[in-house]
GUMAR-313000 format. One record per residue (C-alpha): residue number from 1; chain; x, y, z. Coordinates in steps of 0.001 Angstrom, whole numbers, padded with zeros to 6 digits. Last residue first. Layout:
+-----+-------+---------+---------+---------+
!   n ! chain !      xx !      yy !      zz !
+-----+-------+---------+---------+---------+
! NUM !     A !       X !       Y !       Z !
...
+-----+-------+---------+---------+---------+
***
This chain:
+-----+-------+---------+---------+---------+
!   n ! chain !      xx !      yy !      zz !
+-----+-------+---------+---------+---------+
! 369 !     A ! -037331 ! -023263 !  038332 !
! 368 !     A ! -033981 ! -021673 !  039196 !
! 367 !     A ! -034425 ! -019171 !  042003 !
! 366 !     A ! -034072 ! -015402 !  041762 !
! 365 !     A ! -036379 ! -015172 !  038746 !
! 364 !     A ! -035070 ! -013931 !  035417 !
! 363 !     A ! -032974 ! -010984 !  034253 !
! 362 !     A ! -030401 ! -011012 !  037021 !
! 361 !     A ! -028773 ! -007598 !  037430 !
! 360 !     A ! -030499 ! -006898 !  040742 !
! 359 !     A ! -029228 ! -010275 !  041933 !
! 358 !     A ! -025662 ! -008954 !  041776 !
! 357 !     A ! -023104 ! -011423 !  040425 !
! 356 !     A ! -022077 ! -014839 !  041769 !
! 355 !     A ! -021712 ! -016543 !  038402 !
! 354 !     A ! -024248 ! -019285 !  039096 !
! 353 !     A ! -024227 ! -023028 !  038417 !
! 352 !     A ! -025361 ! -023848 !  041944 !
! 351 !     A ! -022138 ! -025732 !  042704 !
! 350 !     A ! -020144 ! -022742 !  041520 !
! 349 !     A ! -022270 ! -020193 !  043394 !
! 348 !     A ! -022040 ! -022076 !  046699 !
! 347 !     A ! -018272 ! -022400 !  046369 !
! 346 !     A ! -018012 ! -018695 !  045508 !
! 345 !     A ! -020063 ! -017668 !  048544 !
! 344 !     A ! -017966 ! -019839 !  050863 !
! 343 !     A ! -014772 ! -018220 !  049550 !
! 342 !     A ! -016119 ! -014658 !  049820 !
! 341 !     A ! -017316 ! -015294 !  053388 !
! 340 !     A ! -013916 ! -016719 !  054326 !
! 339 !     A ! -012284 ! -013590 !  052918 !
! 338 !     A ! -014673 ! -011498 !  055013 !
! 337 !     A ! -013740 ! -013388 !  058179 !
! 336 !     A ! -009988 ! -013660 !  057601 !
! 335 !     A ! -009583 ! -009970 !  056705 !
! 334 !     A ! -009527 ! -008156 !  053363 !
! 333 !     A ! -012770 ! -009084 !  051617 !
! 332 !     A ! -013516 ! -006706 !  048763 !
! 331 !     A ! -016349 ! -008861 !  047447 !
! 330 !     A ! -014563 ! -010330 !  044424 !
! 329 !     A ! -015687 ! -013910 !  044902 !
! 328 !     A ! -013328 ! -016456 !  046366 !
! 327 !     A ! -010105 ! -018330 !  045523 !
! 326 !     A ! -007390 ! -016632 !  043510 !
! 325 !     A ! -007449 ! -019099 !  041925 !
! 324 !     A ! -010469 ! -021222 !  041186 !
! 323 !     A ! -009569 ! -024644 !  039779 !
! 322 !     A ! -012451 ! -026743 !  038422 !
! 321 !     A ! -011643 ! -025620 !  034874 !
! 320 !     A ! -008164 ! -027065 !  035416 !
! 319 !     A ! -009680 ! -030536 !  035583 !
! 318 !     A ! -011577 ! -030044 !  032314 !
! 317 !     A ! -008441 ! -028681 !  030679 !
! 316 !     A ! -006432 ! -031793 !  031486 !
! 315 !     A ! -003785 ! -031783 !  034191 !
! 314 !     A ! -000004 ! -032043 !  034213 !
! 313 !     A !  002559 ! -033677 !  036490 !
! 312 !     A !  005983 ! -034311 !  034965 !
! 311 !     A !  007863 ! -032920 !  037947 !
! 310 !     A !  008616 ! -029770 !  035955 !
! 309 !     A !  004876 ! -029507 !  035370 !
! 308 !     A !  004261 ! -029579 !  039107 !
! 307 !     A !  006566 ! -026589 !  039484 !
! 306 !     A !  004694 ! -024771 !  036721 !
! 305 !     A !  001364 ! -025531 !  038383 !
! 304 !     A !  002614 ! -024040 !  041668 !
! 303 !     A !  004063 ! -021069 !  039809 !
! 302 !     A !  000716 ! -020422 !  038138 !
! 301 !     A ! -000883 ! -020634 !  041575 !
! 300 !     A !  001508 ! -017960 !  042829 !
! 299 !     A !  000850 ! -015759 !  039794 !
! 298 !     A ! -002864 ! -015908 !  040498 !
! 297 !     A ! -002468 ! -014329 !  043918 !
! 296 !     A ! -003122 ! -016326 !  047099 !
! 295 !     A ! -005551 ! -018962 !  048290 !
! 294 !     A ! -006234 ! -021909 !  046011 !
! 293 !     A ! -009749 ! -023196 !  045352 !
! 292 !     A ! -010655 ! -026612 !  043993 !
! 291 !     A ! -014281 ! -027392 !  043168 !
! 290 !     A ! -016029 ! -030529 !  041929 !
! 289 !     A ! -013553 ! -032836 !  043640 !
! 288 !     A ! -012892 ! -036012 !  041626 !
! 287 !     A ! -009226 ! -036104 !  042667 !
! 286 !     A ! -006042 ! -035393 !  040687 !
! 285 !     A ! -006686 ! -031669 !  040930 !
! 284 !     A ! -006807 ! -031962 !  044732 !
! 283 !     A ! -003731 ! -034192 !  045119 !
! 282 !     A ! -001508 ! -032008 !  042969 !
! 281 !     A ! -002890 ! -028861 !  044573 !
! 280 !     A ! -002179 ! -030243 !  048056 !
! 279 !     A !  001371 ! -031106 !  046953 !
! 278 !     A !  002008 ! -027600 !  045610 !
! 277 !     A !  000322 ! -026102 !  048669 !
! 276 !     A !  002769 ! -027960 !  050909 !
! 275 !     A !  005786 ! -026709 !  048985 !
! 274 !     A !  004551 ! -023129 !  048848 !
! 273 !     A !  003523 ! -022938 !  052497 !
! 272 !     A !  000580 ! -020647 !  053240 !
! 271 !     A ! -001516 ! -023755 !  054078 !
! 270 !     A ! -004587 ! -022424 !  052272 !
! 269 !     A ! -005896 ! -024924 !  049741 !
! 268 !     A ! -009695 ! -025062 !  049577 !
! 267 !     A ! -011299 ! -028303 !  048438 !
! 266 !     A ! -015000 ! -028559 !  047588 !
! 265 !     A ! -016545 ! -032021 !  047463 !
! 264 !     A ! -019751 ! -032896 !  045606 !
! 263 !     A ! -017915 ! -034528 !  042712 !
! 262 !     A ! -016155 ! -036861 !  045118 !
! 261 !     A ! -013192 ! -036415 !  047441 !
! 260 !     A ! -011887 ! -039335 !  049508 !
! 259 !     A ! -010003 ! -038094 !  052561 !
! 258 !     A ! -007295 ! -040066 !  054412 !
! 257 !     A ! -005379 ! -041574 !  051495 !
! 256 !     A ! -005968 ! -038482 !  049352 !
! 255 !     A ! -004286 ! -036371 !  052051 !
! 254 !     A ! -001059 ! -038368 !  052010 !
! 253 !     A !  001062 ! -035969 !  049938 !
! 252 !     A !  000008 ! -033118 !  052224 !
! 251 !     A !  001438 ! -034886 !  055305 !
! 250 !     A ! -001141 ! -035961 !  057847 !
! 249 !     A ! -003279 ! -034782 !  060747 !
! 248 !     A ! -006947 ! -035035 !  059797 !
! 247 !     A ! -009758 ! -033272 !  061639 !
! 246 !     A ! -013372 ! -034284 !  061074 !
! 245 !     A ! -016775 ! -032735 !  061611 !
! 244 !     A ! -015186 ! -029324 !  061939 !
! 243 !     A ! -017148 ! -026701 !  063911 !
! 242 !     A ! -014921 ! -026967 !  066992 !
! 241 !     A ! -011854 ! -026056 !  064906 !
! 240 !     A ! -009244 ! -024524 !  067222 !
! 239 !     A ! -010213 ! -026669 !  070221 !
! 238 !     A ! -010771 ! -029684 !  067995 !
! 237 !     A ! -007161 ! -029537 !  066874 !
! 236 !     A ! -005269 ! -029207 !  063594 !
! 235 !     A ! -002741 ! -026587 !  064687 !
! 234 !     A ! -000773 ! -028501 !  067353 !
! 233 !     A ! -000931 ! -031642 !  065236 !
! 232 !     A !  000861 ! -029924 !  062378 !
! 231 !     A !  000516 ! -031865 !  059116 !
! 230 !     A ! -002776 ! -030147 !  058367 !
! 229 !     A ! -006264 ! -031196 !  057308 !
! 228 !     A ! -009656 ! -029742 !  058229 !
! 227 !     A ! -012828 ! -031582 !  057223 !
! 226 !     A ! -016142 ! -029735 !  057206 !
! 225 !     A ! -019613 ! -031057 !  056452 !
! 224 !     A ! -021747 ! -028224 !  055111 !
! 223 !     A ! -024876 ! -026960 !  056822 !
! 222 !     A ! -024714 ! -023203 !  056407 !
! 221 !     A ! -023220 ! -022771 !  059874 !
! 220 !     A ! -020677 ! -025510 !  059265 !
! 219 !     A ! -019307 ! -023644 !  056240 !
! 218 !     A ! -019179 ! -020336 !  058116 !
! 217 !     A ! -017277 ! -021872 !  061044 !
! 216 !     A ! -014798 ! -023745 !  058846 !
! 215 !     A ! -014104 ! -020563 !  056878 !
! 214 !     A ! -013728 ! -018625 !  060139 !
! 213 !     A ! -011022 ! -021081 !  061328 !
! 212 !     A ! -009049 ! -021342 !  058084 !
! 211 !     A ! -007651 ! -017818 !  058509 !
! 210 !     A ! -005931 ! -018823 !  061752 !
! 209 !     A ! -003983 ! -021587 !  060046 !
! 208 !     A ! -005194 ! -025158 !  059705 !
! 207 !     A ! -004221 ! -025898 !  056104 !
! 206 !     A ! -006058 ! -027916 !  053494 !
! 205 !     A ! -009751 ! -027215 !  054092 !
! 204 !     A ! -011985 ! -029999 !  052785 !
! 203 !     A ! -015601 ! -028911 !  052369 !
! 202 !     A ! -018308 ! -031537 !  051898 !
! 201 !     A ! -021739 ! -030312 !  050769 !
! 200 !     A ! -024540 ! -031950 !  052736 !
! 199 !     A ! -026151 ! -035096 !  051344 !
! 198 !     A ! -028757 ! -034674 !  048614 !
! 197 !     A ! -032498 ! -035189 !  048800 !
! 196 !     A ! -034301 ! -034770 !  045481 !
! 195 !     A ! -038004 ! -034129 !  045511 !
! 194 !     A ! -040922 ! -035413 !  043445 !
! 193 !     A ! -044323 ! -034116 !  044514 !
! 192 !     A ! -046907 ! -036294 !  042825 !
! 191 !     A ! -050180 ! -035032 !  041397 !
! 190 !     A ! -053239 ! -037103 !  040507 !
! 189 !     A ! -055341 ! -035701 !  037673 !
! 188 !     A ! -056194 ! -039291 !  036793 !
! 187 !     A ! -055814 ! -039397 !  033014 !
! 186 !     A ! -052305 ! -038009 !  033101 !
! 185 !     A ! -050411 ! -038397 !  036357 !
! 184 !     A ! -049233 ! -034886 !  037123 !
! 183 !     A ! -045637 ! -034350 !  038264 !
! 182 !     A ! -044892 ! -031476 !  040641 !
! 181 !     A ! -041190 ! -030657 !  040832 !
! 180 !     A ! -038125 ! -030702 !  043053 !
! 179 !     A ! -034312 ! -030425 !  043060 !
! 178 !     A ! -033593 ! -030923 !  039332 !
! 177 !     A ! -030251 ! -032685 !  039107 !
! 176 !     A ! -027436 ! -031161 !  037087 !
! 175 !     A ! -025603 ! -034072 !  035426 !
! 174 !     A ! -025552 ! -032459 !  031998 !
! 173 !     A ! -028250 ! -034675 !  030549 !
! 172 !     A ! -030911 ! -035884 !  032954 !
! 171 !     A ! -030401 ! -039371 !  034367 !
! 170 !     A ! -031989 ! -038853 !  037768 !
! 169 !     A ! -034778 ! -036719 !  036319 !
! 168 !     A ! -035606 ! -039352 !  033702 !
! 167 !     A ! -035568 ! -042109 !  036319 !
! 166 !     A ! -037915 ! -040048 !  038491 !
! 165 !     A ! -040275 ! -039608 !  035533 !
! 164 !     A ! -040243 ! -043324 !  034774 !
! 163 !     A ! -041076 ! -044145 !  038390 !
! 162 !     A ! -043978 ! -041697 !  038250 !
! 161 !     A ! -045297 ! -043236 !  035030 !
! 160 !     A ! -044960 ! -046730 !  036518 !
! 159 !     A ! -047363 ! -045808 !  039297 !
! 158 !     A ! -045830 ! -045554 !  042773 !
! 157 !     A ! -044867 ! -047901 !  045579 !
! 156 !     A ! -042773 ! -047856 !  048729 !
! 155 !     A ! -039068 ! -048614 !  048770 !
! 154 !     A ! -035832 ! -048716 !  046758 !
! 153 !     A ! -037061 ! -047913 !  043235 !
! 152 !     A ! -034165 ! -047167 !  040871 !
! 151 !     A ! -033734 ! -043543 !  039775 !
! 150 !     A ! -029925 ! -043566 !  039607 !
! 149 !     A ! -029639 ! -041525 !  042809 !
! 148 !     A ! -031789 ! -044033 !  044687 !
! 147 !     A ! -035576 ! -044075 !  044713 !
! 146 !     A ! -038351 ! -043863 !  047296 !
! 145 !     A ! -042102 ! -044197 !  046792 !
! 144 !     A ! -044822 ! -042535 !  048771 !
! 143 !     A ! -048567 ! -042476 !  049382 !
! 142 !     A ! -049078 ! -039162 !  051160 !
! 141 !     A ! -052659 ! -038773 !  049869 !
! 140 !     A ! -054223 ! -042216 !  049413 !
! 139 !     A ! -054520 ! -043582 !  045850 !
! 138 !     A ! -058038 ! -044035 !  044517 !
! 137 !     A ! -057431 ! -041662 !  041632 !
! 136 !     A ! -059852 ! -039034 !  040359 !
! 135 !     A ! -057580 ! -036142 !  041363 !
! 134 !     A ! -055603 ! -037313 !  044355 !
! 133 !     A ! -053239 ! -034369 !  044829 !
! 132 !     A ! -050182 ! -034595 !  047116 !
! 131 !     A ! -048887 ! -038084 !  046265 !
! 130 !     A ! -045261 ! -038166 !  047387 !
! 129 !     A ! -042227 ! -039148 !  045286 !
! 128 !     A ! -038911 ! -039311 !  047161 !
! 127 !     A ! -035544 ! -039200 !  045420 !
! 126 !     A ! -032054 ! -040133 !  046589 !
! 125 !     A ! -028584 ! -038783 !  047259 !
! 124 !     A ! -025731 ! -040793 !  048843 !
! 123 !     A ! -023782 ! -039651 !  051894 !
! 122 !     A ! -024831 ! -042832 !  053679 !
! 121 !     A ! -025819 ! -041263 !  057003 !
! 120 !     A ! -027418 ! -038082 !  055672 !
! 119 !     A ! -029202 ! -039821 !  052791 !
! 118 !     A ! -030313 ! -042600 !  055136 !
! 117 !     A ! -031689 ! -040110 !  057640 !
! 116 !     A ! -033601 ! -038436 !  054834 !
! 115 !     A ! -035304 ! -041696 !  053879 !
! 114 !     A ! -035902 ! -042512 !  057549 !
! 113 !     A ! -037916 ! -039307 !  057857 !
! 112 !     A ! -040129 ! -040553 !  055030 !
! 111 !     A ! -040286 ! -044173 !  056142 !
! 110 !     A ! -041299 ! -043230 !  059681 !
! 109 !     A ! -038811 ! -044123 !  062403 !
! 108 !     A ! -039622 ! -041142 !  064577 !
! 107 !     A ! -043250 ! -040285 !  064010 !
! 106 !     A ! -044977 ! -038045 !  061500 !
! 105 !     A ! -048374 ! -036396 !  061093 !
! 104 !     A ! -048777 ! -034556 !  057818 !
! 103 !     A ! -048908 ! -031044 !  056395 !
! 102 !     A ! -048376 ! -030526 !  052666 !
! 101 !     A ! -047962 ! -026897 !  051623 !
! 100 !     A ! -048818 ! -025060 !  048396 !
!  99 !     A ! -047440 ! -021546 !  047888 !
!  98 !     A ! -049026 ! -019173 !  045392 !
!  97 !     A ! -047147 ! -015960 !  044648 !
!  96 !     A ! -046643 ! -012261 !  045115 !
!  95 !     A ! -044211 ! -012125 !  048024 !
!  94 !     A ! -044567 ! -009796 !  051026 !
!  93 !     A ! -047092 ! -011883 !  052920 !
!  92 !     A ! -049362 ! -009636 !  054938 !
!  91 !     A ! -050835 ! -012499 !  056987 !
!  90 !     A ! -054300 ! -010925 !  056957 !
!  89 !     A ! -055804 ! -014436 !  056684 !
!  88 !     A ! -054563 ! -014656 !  053122 !
!  87 !     A ! -055333 ! -011584 !  051012 !
!  86 !     A ! -053011 ! -009166 !  052778 !
!  85 !     A ! -050463 ! -008850 !  049968 !
!  84 !     A ! -053318 ! -008653 !  047444 !
!  83 !     A ! -053919 ! -010365 !  044111 !
!  82 !     A ! -051057 ! -012841 !  043815 !
!  81 !     A ! -051064 ! -013564 !  047523 !
!  80 !     A ! -052339 ! -017149 !  047433 !
!  79 !     A ! -051516 ! -019458 !  050328 !
!  78 !     A ! -052208 ! -023125 !  049767 !
!  77 !     A ! -053429 ! -026228 !  051519 !
!  76 !     A ! -052682 ! -029943 !  051502 !
!  75 !     A ! -053757 ! -031777 !  054652 !
!  74 !     A ! -052697 ! -035097 !  056138 !
!  73 !     A ! -055031 ! -036899 !  058576 !
!  72 !     A ! -053659 ! -037865 !  062001 !
!  71 !     A ! -056670 ! -036174 !  063570 !
!  70 !     A ! -055007 ! -034668 !  066644 !
!  69 !     A ! -051594 ! -033960 !  065160 !
!  68 !     A ! -053282 ! -032668 !  062005 !
!  67 !     A ! -055397 ! -030271 !  064036 !
!  66 !     A ! -052398 ! -028957 !  066003 !
!  65 !     A ! -050499 ! -028546 !  062748 !
!  64 !     A ! -053188 ! -026274 !  061305 !
!  63 !     A ! -052586 ! -023741 !  064068 !
!  62 !     A ! -048821 ! -024013 !  063668 !
!  61 !     A ! -049121 ! -023555 !  059893 !
!  60 !     A ! -051126 ! -020364 !  060490 !
!  59 !     A ! -048427 ! -018968 !  062760 !
!  58 !     A ! -045723 ! -019991 !  060282 !
!  57 !     A ! -047263 ! -018078 !  057395 !
!  56 !     A ! -045280 ! -014818 !  057411 !
!  55 !     A ! -041982 ! -016028 !  058856 !
!  54 !     A ! -039874 ! -015921 !  055699 !
!  53 !     A ! -041592 ! -019073 !  054559 !
!  52 !     A ! -041658 ! -022823 !  055174 !
!  51 !     A ! -039415 ! -022798 !  058241 !
!  50 !     A ! -037249 ! -025187 !  060210 !
!  49 !     A ! -037672 ! -026533 !  063729 !
!  48 !     A ! -040825 ! -026012 !  065778 !
!  47 !     A ! -042262 ! -025400 !  069207 !
!  46 !     A ! -046047 ! -025748 !  069419 !
!  45 !     A ! -046124 ! -028127 !  072414 !
!  44 !     A ! -047062 ! -031054 !  070134 !
!  43 !     A ! -043902 ! -030511 !  068128 !
!  42 !     A ! -043835 ! -028936 !  064662 !
!  41 !     A ! -041253 ! -029817 !  062003 !
!  40 !     A ! -040901 ! -027296 !  059165 !
!  39 !     A ! -039662 ! -028158 !  055698 !
!  38 !     A ! -038536 ! -026534 !  052454 !
!  37 !     A ! -038781 ! -029033 !  049587 !
!  36 !     A ! -040363 ! -026627 !  047139 !
!  35 !     A ! -038810 ! -023135 !  047454 !
!  34 !     A ! -038783 ! -020677 !  050322 !
!  33 !     A ! -039119 ! -016860 !  050130 !
!  32 !     A ! -041843 ! -017087 !  047499 !
!  31 !     A ! -042570 ! -015474 !  044167 !
!  30 !     A ! -044738 ! -016808 !  041352 !
!  29 !     A ! -045998 ! -020358 !  041522 !
!  28 !     A ! -044640 ! -022548 !  044288 !
!  27 !     A ! -045316 ! -026222 !  044935 !
!  26 !     A ! -044569 ! -028840 !  047577 !
!  25 !     A ! -043584 ! -026787 !  050626 !
!  24 !     A ! -043364 ! -029379 !  053381 !
!  23 !     A ! -044952 ! -029276 !  056845 !
!  22 !     A ! -044258 ! -032098 !  059293 !
!  21 !     A ! -046454 ! -032495 !  062353 !
!  20 !     A ! -044768 ! -034463 !  065077 !
!  19 !     A ! -045812 ! -037320 !  067326 !
!  18 !     A ! -043799 ! -038524 !  070328 !
!  17 !     A ! -043966 ! -042320 !  070574 !
!  16 !     A ! -040370 ! -042981 !  069524 !
!  15 !     A ! -039121 ! -040571 !  072178 !
!  14 !     A ! -037458 ! -037381 !  071051 !
!  13 !     A ! -033752 ! -036651 !  070498 !
!  12 !     A ! -033755 ! -038508 !  067167 !
!  11 !     A ! -036654 ! -036376 !  065964 !
!  10 !     A ! -034879 ! -033136 !  066852 !
!   9 !     A ! -031666 ! -034334 !  065177 !
!   8 !     A ! -033634 ! -035268 !  062048 !
!   7 !     A ! -035153 ! -031784 !  061914 !
!   6 !     A ! -031752 ! -030163 !  062451 !
!   5 !     A ! -030260 ! -032234 !  059633 !
!   4 !     A ! -033274 ! -031404 !  057459 !
!   3 !     A ! -032627 ! -027687 !  057905 !
!   2 !     A ! -028877 ! -027987 !  057410 !
!   1 !     A ! -029461 ! -029811 !  054116 !
+-----+-------+---------+---------+---------+
***
């Protein structure tokens, strides 16, 4: 969500009358650097935020954007490099695939941008369904409908078949939401781009030591919301953690009072104090956090759990499955920065349902389709 956060920030900083061209990748067949949902906001002066490729089609998108800004009419176009790397306007795209892009004129306060603003501000996911192919229908391109995380219509309009498809996606078995797809309305040939917008990942770092600082920086850089907690006011400061969205000074046993963790929250315990880590672990495993990581060797975490057991505190297997200790992927990290990188990479892999191995050993495509 970092990309959409930067786009929203750019829109908020502009006047209400300033027009933008918004490019969205709506469909990919074959290989592509960016997946459906990737966005690029273009200003009238040609400057832009975000990207829809690895840099190979942006110049052409900018040229098209100037026309859309002038006409106000949305366009859907595609780049096809399945036959020849240089087959599209001599752009020399390195990926063998077909990328379809929707380009539209947008203003601050538009329903679509407002939809993403609401997701960011509320912390609740939602779906948008956009007509990108008319077929034989009379619907206007860019007609939209918006839905909450449960698939209930919250704004706009769409055929009942589209609403039913969104509801099915929202309530899919296993709880893993499909990020985007093209849905064809049978009998009309009309195509809707259905995309899921989710709030940024929330990372709670328990402990404000020196090794927590690069972890907070990396997490903020990739678009996560960062909370740092420590009982020491001299450690948990904005000067030490400028990338943190929130800093909490409290005792470990009170952390759940100050920070509510949901299934999209990752908690990393790294206070380097056995007693404090024991309490942090108790609070973390008792929460709904989808990931709990504990710094230090496995035997130390076993001792923490053993101490909690002596206090009569135990956890079910499904809660313990969310515990990753030692925290981080096995990347050979041996200093605060590389350890932080290994931790962030593991969190991303876990929430993506990946093992974190080498991509060269992956049998299928890089991205889940």
